[in-house]
C-alpha positions in Angstrom: -3.7 -32.4 40.2 -3.9 -33.3 36.6 -1.2 -35.5 35.0 0.9 -33.8 32.3 3.2 -35.0 29.6 6.6 -33.2 29.7 8.5 -33.3 26.3 12.1 -33.7 27.3 15.0 -33.9 24.9 17.8 -33.9 27.5 18.9 -30.4 26.6 19.1 -27.6 29.2 15.8 -26.1 28.3 13.7 -29.2 28.7 15.7 -30.5 31.7 15.1 -27.1 33.5 11.4 -27.5 32.7 11.3 -31.0 34.0 13.0 -30.0 37.2 10.8 -27.0 37.8 7.6 -29.0 37.3 8.9 -31.8 39.5 9.7 -29.4 42.3 6.2 -28.0 42.0 4.9 -31.5 42.8 3.3 -31.9 39.4 2.0 -35.4 38.4 4.4 -36.0 35.5 5.1 -38.5 32.7 8.1 -37.8 30.5 8.2 -38.3 26.7 11.6 -38.5 25.0 12.3 -38.9 21.3 15.7 -40.5 20.2 16.1 -39.9 16.5 19.5 -41.7 16.5 20.5 -38.8 14.3 23.8 -38.0 16.1 26.5 -39.8 18.1 25.3 -38.2 21.4 21.6 -39.1 21.0 21.9 -42.1 23.4 23.7 -39.9 26.0 20.7 -37.5 26.0 18.3 -40.4 26.4 20.3 -41.7 29.4 20.3 -38.2 31.0 16.5 -38.1 30.8 16.1 -41.7 32.1 18.5 -41.2 35.0 16.6 -38.1 36.2 13.3 -39.9 35.9 14.6 -43.0 37.7 15.9 -40.8 40.6 12.5 -39.3 41.2 10.3 -42.2 40.2 8.8 -40.4 37.1 7.4 -42.6 34.3 9.2 -42.1 31.0 8.4 -43.2 27.5 10.9 -43.2 24.6 10.2 -43.2 20.8 12.8 -44.4 18.2 11.5 -43.1 14.8 13.3 -43.9 11.6 13.7 -41.1 9.0 13.4 -42.3 5.5 13.0 -39.3 3.2 12.0 -35.6 3.0 12.9 -32.6 5.2 14.3 -34.0 8.5 13.2 -31.1 10.7 9.6 -31.0 9.5 9.4 -34.8 9.8 10.9 -34.8 13.3 8.4 -32.2 14.5 5.5 -34.2 13.2 6.9 -37.4 14.7 7.5 -36.0 18.2 4.2 -34.3 18.6 2.4 -37.4 17.4 4.4 -39.3 20.0 3.6 -36.8 22.8 -0.1 -37.2 21.9 0.2 -41.0 22.0 1.8 -40.8 25.5 -0.9 -38.4 26.6 -3.6 -40.9 25.5 -1.8 -43.7 27.4 -2.0 -41.7 30.6 -5.4 -40.2 29.9 -4.4 -36.5 29.8 -4.6 -33.6 27.3 -1.8 -31.5 28.8 1.5 -31.3 27.0 4.4 -29.2 28.4 7.2 -28.1 26.1 10.3 -26.1 26.9 10.3 -23.3 24.4 11.9 -20.1 25.8 12.3 -16.4 24.9 15.0 -17.0 22.3 12.7 -19.5 20.5 10.0 -16.9 20.3 12.2 -14.4 18.6 13.9 -17.1 16.4 10.4 -18.3 15.3 9.4 -14.8 14.5 12.5 -14.1 12.4 12.1 -17.4 10.6 8.4 -16.6 9.8 9.4 -13.2 8.5 12.3 -14.5 6.4 10.0 -16.9 4.7 7.2 -14.4 4.2 4.9 -16.8 6.1 1.3 -15.9 6.9 0.6 -17.1 10.4 -2.3 -17.0 12.8 0.2 -15.9 15.4 3.8 -14.6 15.1 6.4 -16.2 17.5 5.0 -18.7 20.0 2.0 -18.6 22.3 2.1 -19.3 26.0 -0.6 -21.8 25.3 -1.9 -23.3 22.1 -3.8 -26.4 21.0 -3.2 -29.2 18.5 -5.6 -32.0 17.8 -7.5 -31.3 21.0 -4.3 -31.4 23.2 -3.3 -28.3 25.2 0.3 -27.3 24.6 1.7 -25.2 27.5 5.0 -23.2 27.3 5.8 -22.0 30.8 9.4 -20.9 30.1 8.8 -18.0 27.6 10.1 -15.4 30.1 13.5 -17.2 30.3 16.4 -16.9 27.9 18.3 -19.9 26.8 21.4 -18.8 28.8 19.3 -18.4 31.9 17.9 -21.9 31.7 21.4 -23.4 31.2 22.4 -21.5 34.4 19.4 -22.8 36.2 20.6 -26.4 35.4 24.1 -25.6 36.6 23.0 -24.0 39.8 20.5 -26.7 40.6 22.7 -29.7 39.7 20.5 -30.8 36.8 22.4 -32.8 34.2 21.9 -31.8 30.5 23.3 -32.5 27.1 24.2 -30.1 24.3 22.9 -31.0 20.8 25.9 -30.5 18.6 23.7 -30.1 15.5 22.5 -26.8 17.0 26.0 -25.5 16.9 26.3 -25.6 13.1 24.7 -23.3 10.5 23.2 -26.2 8.6 19.6 -25.1 9.2 18.1 -21.7 8.6 17.0 -21.5 12.3 20.6 -22.1 13.4 21.8 -19.3 11.2 19.2 -16.9 12.7 20.2 -18.1 16.2 23.9 -17.7 15.8 24.1 -14.5 13.7 21.3 -12.5 15.4 19.7 -13.8 18.6 22.9 -14.9 20.4 24.3 -11.4 19.9 21.4 -9.7 21.7 21.3 -8.5 25.3 18.4 -9.5 27.4 17.0 -5.9 27.1 17.1 -6.2 23.3 15.3 -9.5 23.5 12.6 -8.0 25.7 12.2 -5.2 23.1 11.7 -7.8 20.4 9.1 -9.7 22.5 7.2 -6.4 22.9 7.4 -5.7 19.2 6.1 -9.2 18.4 3.2 -8.8 20.8 2.3 -5.4 19.2 2.4 -6.9 15.8 0.2 -9.8 16.9 -2.4 -7.3 18.3 -2.5 -5.4 14.9 -2.7 -8.7 13.0 -5.6 -10.0 15.2 -7.6 -6.8 14.5 -6.9 -7.1 10.8 -7.9 -10.8 10.7 -11.2 -10.0 12.5 -11.9 -7.4 9.7 -11.1 -10.0 7.1 -13.3 -12.6 8.7 -16.2 -10.1 8.9 -15.8 -9.4 5.2 -15.7 -13.2 4.3 -18.8 -13.9 6.4 -20.9 -11.6 4.3 -19.1 -12.2 1.0 -21.1 -13.5 -2.1 -18.0 -14.8 -3.9 -17.7 -11.7 -6.1 -14.0 -12.1 -6.9 -13.6 -8.5 -8.0 -14.9 -7.3 -4.6 -12.2 -9.3 -2.9 -9.5 -8.2 -5.3 -10.4 -4.5 -4.7 -9.6 -4.9 -1.0 -6.3 -3.4 0.3 -4.0 -6.4 0.9 -6.3 -8.6 -1.2 -3.7 -11.4 -0.9 -4.5 -11.6 2.9 -8.2 -11.9 2.2 -7.6 -14.7 -0.3 -5.3 -16.5 2.1 -8.0 -16.3 4.8 -10.6 -17.6 2.4 -8.5 -20.6 1.5 -7.4 -21.2 5.1 -11.1 -21.8 6.1 -11.0 -24.9 4.0 -7.4 -26.0 3.9 -6.5 -25.1 7.6 -3.0 -23.8 6.7 -1.6 -20.6 5.3 0.5 -19.9 2.2 3.3 -17.4 1.6 2.5 -13.8 0.7 4.3 -14.2 -2.6 2.2 -17.2 -3.6 -1.0 -15.3 -2.6 0.0 -12.2 -4.6 0.6 -14.4 -7.6 -2.8 -16.0 -7.3 -4.5 -12.6 -7.1 -2.8 -11.6 -10.4 -4.0 -14.8 -12.0 -7.6 -14.3 -10.7 -7.9 -10.9 -12.5 -9.2 -13.0 -15.5 -11.0 -16.3 -15.9 -8.7 -19.1 -14.8 -8.8 -22.6 -13.3 -6.0 -23.4 -10.8 -5.2 -26.6 -8.9 -4.3 -26.1 -5.2 -3.4 -29.3 -3.5 -6.6 -31.5 -3.8 -8.8 -28.6 -4.6 -9.8 -26.5 -7.7 -10.0 -22.7 -7.6 -11.7 -21.0 -10.5 -12.6 -17.5 -11.5 -15.5 -17.8 -13.8 -16.7 -14.4 -15.0 -16.9 -12.5 -11.7 -17.5 -15.4 -9.4 -15.0 -17.5 -7.4 -15.4 -21.2 -7.1 -13.4 -23.4 -4.7 -14.2 -27.1 -4.5 -12.4 -30.4 -3.9 -11.2 -32.2 -7.0 -14.2 -34.5 -7.9 -13.8 -38.2 -7.5 -15.0 -40.6 -10.2 -18.7 -41.4 -10.0 -20.2 -44.5 -11.5 -23.5 -45.8 -9.9 -25.2 -48.9 -11.4 -28.8 -48.9 -10.3 -31.2 -51.7 -10.9 -34.1 -49.6 -9.5 -34.7 -46.0 -8.7 -35.8 -44.9 -5.2 -36.6 -41.5 -3.9 -33.9 -40.4 -1.5 -30.5 -38.8 -1.2 -27.4 -40.6 -2.5 -23.8 -39.3 -1.8 -23.6 -37.4 -5.1 -27.2 -36.8 -6.2 -30.7 -36.8 -4.9 -33.8 -38.4 -6.4 -37.1 -36.6 -5.7 -40.7 -37.4 -6.2 -41.5 -33.9 -7.3 -39.7 -30.9 -8.8 -39.4 -28.6 -11.8 -40.2 -30.0 -15.2 -36.7 -29.7 -16.5 -35.5 -31.8 -13.5 -37.8 -34.8 -14.3 -37.7 -37.9 -16.4 -39.5 -41.2 -16.7 -38.1 -44.7 -17.0 -39.2 -48.1 -18.1 -38.1 -51.5 -16.9 -36.2 -51.9 -20.2 -34.0 -48.9 -19.2 -32.4 -50.8 -16.3 -29.7 -51.0 -15.1 -29.2 -47.2 -15.1 -25.7 -45.7 -14.9 -25.2 -42.4 -13.1 -21.7 -41.0 -14.0 -19.7 -37.9 -14.7 -20.0 -36.3 -18.1 -17.5 -37.5 -20.8 -16.0 -35.5 -23.7 -18.4 -36.8 -26.5 -21.6 -37.2 -24.5 -24.7 -36.1 -26.4 -28.4 -36.4 -25.7 -31.3 -36.8 -28.3 -33.6 -33.8 -27.9 -36.7 -32.9 -29.8 -34.7 -30.5 -32.0 -31.9 -33.0 -32.6 -28.8 -34.3 -30.8 -27.3 -31.9 -28.3 -23.6 -32.2 -27.2 -23.4 -31.9 -23.5 -20.3 -29.8 -23.6 -22.0 -27.4 -26.0 -24.7 -27.1 -23.4 -22.1 -26.1 -20.8 -20.7 -23.4 -23.1 -24.2 -22.0 -24.0 -25.2 -21.8 -20.3 -21.8 -20.4 -19.3 -21.3 -23.1 -16.7 -18.0 -22.9 -14.8 -15.3 -25.4 -15.6 -15.3 -26.7 -12.0 -19.1 -27.3 -12.1 -18.6 -29.2 -15.4 -16.3 -31.6 -13.7 -19.0 -32.4 -11.1 -21.8 -32.7 -13.6 -23.6 -36.0 -13.8 -25.7 -37.7 -16.5 -28.1 -40.6 -16.4 -27.5 -43.4 -19.0 -29.8 -46.3 -19.7 -29.0 -50.0 -20.4 -28.3 -49.3 -24.1 -25.7 -46.7 -23.2 -27.9 -43.7 -24.3 -27.8 -40.5 -22.2 -31.4 -40.1 -21.2 -31.1 -37.2 -18.7 -28.7 -34.2 -18.2 -29.4 -31.9 -15.2 -30.2 -28.4 -16.4 -30.9 -29.6 -20.0 -33.6 -32.2 -19.3 -34.4 -35.7 -20.5 -34.2 -37.1 -24.1 -37.3 -37.3 -26.3 -38.0 -40.9 -25.3 -38.1 -40.3 -21.6 -40.3 -37.2 -21.4 -43.8 -37.6 -19.9 -46.5 -35.2 -18.7 -46.4 -37.2 -15.4 -42.7 -37.6 -14.7 -41.8 -40.3 -12.2 -38.5 -39.0 -10.9 -36.7 -35.7 -10.4 -32.9 -35.5 -10.3 -30.5 -33.0 -8.6 -26.7 -33.0 -8.3 -25.7 -32.5 -4.7 -23.5 -29.5 -3.8 -24.0 -27.5 -6.9 -26.9 -25.3 -5.8 
């Protein structure tokens, strides 16, 4: 039987889970996180340790220190990272957590209150995180039922006093809505959540089918019913997290005309009727004492290509500098100096692409080649030596 990590806080839910798995004869290791956030934190740690000592179950404890930011978000990240660390120590990918029926409804209400876009509303019986399988076997139990289980089976547990306050949004939902429901009402909510997830899955499949064949025509996306969902799904494929409906609807309004928007470490642009979404470009500055045919991280040097992609160099040109375009860059053409930014405007090149554009500069600091524009008058030859392409802008 595979070993599994059981996340155990010392509360009634997780102690019931631990006891059930132990009675099933599962090969268990327990992971407990003590945030030292309340006076009874050590009491809960001792409850977990005493149970594990009684049955010879290995236990690991983490003592993280919260420095700043949202405590609940930080605590969740810390504990799951710790669970994964314990799983690695014992060579397993199975994580058991004690979410129950009330948690499913609470999570759903929380998601709806915040207008969150989710892959799944409520909580799944099984999910994955960083390659670890998270299993929730208690979703058919209510919180009261698990507390009764502990009482009837002589399993010690502690009550987290912070859950009794209305300090957090989830606590307000729990105390003002869920605790007032009968079991039948909770079951009705679970059925409603399942039905909504089925509808959402079908809708998401339709969106993914659209995106698979989409040519980045932004007007085509904006013309879809619930365009904000399509846009969120498009961004999710790169960022791997969702945004709120309100934020997506605001983005859709902005994208009705040409605009450049920063989203985290990415740039989103509507340029004419096309949508561009690329990571913010890093600074590029290559110093080359020789040119070789081959692929670099940001550009490729070829031995053949279109005439406008080619240029010739002499020994006196080295070292060459390959860098991003600067505001006042210009190149000496046969018809006179050409400002590179004027070239961007003339060719209707998007603002995002301009940020990625590279030029080749020689030893004297002269721009000798601009992709799309060509080489300067002094580096043109009928038999060009090298051909230059920027990677990722095809």
